[in-house]
Residue, then its C-alpha position, 0 to 999 in steps of 0.5 A: m143796867g138802867l142806862f139808855r144808849k140814846p138820848s130819850f129826847l131824840l127818840s121822842n123827836t123820831v116818834f113825833f116825826i113818824t106820828v105827824y107824817g102818818f097822820l097827814v098822809t091818812v088825812i089827805s088820802a081820806a079827804d080824797y074820798t069824802t068830797l061832796v059830788f052831788k045831792g038828790c033830795a025829794d021835795q016831800k017831807f016826812q009826815d011824822p007826828s009819831g016820830i016813827y019815820a025818824q026812828n026807822l031812818k036812824n036805825l037804817s043809817d046805823s045799820l048801814v054805817s055799821q056794815s060799811s066796815q066789812k063790805i063795800y055794798f050793803t042794803a037794809t030795810s028798817g020798819d014794816g009796811q007803809n012805815a018801812i024805809m029801804g036804803l043802801y050804800q056803796c063804796r068805790g071798788d078799790l077802797s079798803n074797808d077802813l076808808c069805806h067806813a070812814c066815807v059812809t060814816k059821813v053821809p047820814d049827817l050830810i043828808d040831814k044837813l043838805c036835805g032835811k027829813v025828806v022821804a027819799a035822798r041820795v048823797q054822793l061823795s067821791g068815794c061812796y054814796l048812800k041813799y034811802e026811800v020810803a015804801g011806795f016811793k016812785q021808782v026811776s029807770e036804772t039809766e036815769l041821768l042824775y048828775k054830770v060834770c065835764g072838764s073845761t079843758k078841751a083836747s087839742g090835736t088829733g087822736f083824743e077821741g080814738r084813745r078815749d073810746a078805746a079806754f071806754e071799751t076796755m072799761v065796759d068789758g072790765v065791769r062785765n068780765g073783770s075780776k073785781g066784779l062790777f068795778y073797773t079802773g085802769e089806763n089805756q093810751s093815757v086815758f084813765v077811766l073808772g066805772q062801777c055799778e050798783g051791787d045788785l046788778s048782774s054783770g051783763d046789766c052792769g055792762d049795759c048800764v056803763n055802756t049807756a053812761v059812755q054814750s051819754v058822756k060822749s054826747e054831754c062832754g064832747d072833746s073835754i079831756s075829763g068828765q064824770l057822769y052818774l046814772n041811777k045804777c052806775y057811773l063813770s069818770y075819765s081823764y086824759y093825760p097827754n103826757g101820760v097818766p101819773s102813777i107810782s108803784s103800790t106798796s101792797d103790790v110790788g111791781t104793779r102800777q096803780h094808775t089812779q088819782r087816789t094813788v097820786a094824791i097820796a104820793v103828793g100828800g106824802v111828799a108834803a107831809l115829809g117836808f112838814g115833818v122835817v120842819c117840825l123835827m128841826f123846830v123841836r130840836s131847836i127848842f131842846k138846844k135852847r134848853l141845853g146848858k152847863h152841866e148840873e149834877g143829875a141822873c145819867i141816862a146815856f153812857d159813852e162806852s168808848q170814853k167811859t163817861c156820862k154824856y147826858h144827865i137829867v136835871g129837873q125836866a130838862c136833858r143836859v148834855i155834857v161837853 
């Protein structure tokens, strides 16, 4: 009655360790998706003496952020006529709703910081992007090149181009016909690929867009073993791993292998967090050891059934061990 079978400070240590471990893994995995990739800002600023554009932009941003906790793609319009502002966001197809929301939430402030009050803008993070434009803004082609980056490491030996091209073919077919719709990620012969299209494209148009991106990245990046290329309506990335794509089994889909950089980042982060948690646990226990002293009378909080003796007492704010 009222007696605990385990010292309360040991339980606290356990809870502390779990909290630290879970927190670090969450931070590491979320950070992987909120890295800035590029920004696109119109040259023209708002002419907004009445403040109506600023209000419409705020309303639009609030609507997009709100929807991002439920959908990975959403479009909206705020305002009417010439004052209207159209916008959308899209998250990577393999992000959970929580991670999508966390990613999209960061973009409006980034747009304001990086672009200011401009009539059109797009900010691309590694896990999502958000863009807007005022009514009447000049449209660009679906396959307009927005941004590219090619890895500095070049392929050595033979066989890279054939493996890369085979992976690209699988990716184009995946965005056209895959079960995830306009999104594909996977590995073929040690080449990891990811492709995605904006949510309003048909599957056929998506395949055409990604195929255009493939031809562009092959031309732009040549024999680089990694690259990313963003067109207006689609994008792709690829990485070649001569020793095989790093992977771990997904906890949510036992028996399948998730060949994604996100999974590898979480795995590495988990190991680092585990080590950090052990250090923290040892530190906390050392503090309690310093506080442990000779027995003083107080409330018994742990009773040893075999010895019929009280093993732990409370004195003031410290837990005293009876030896």
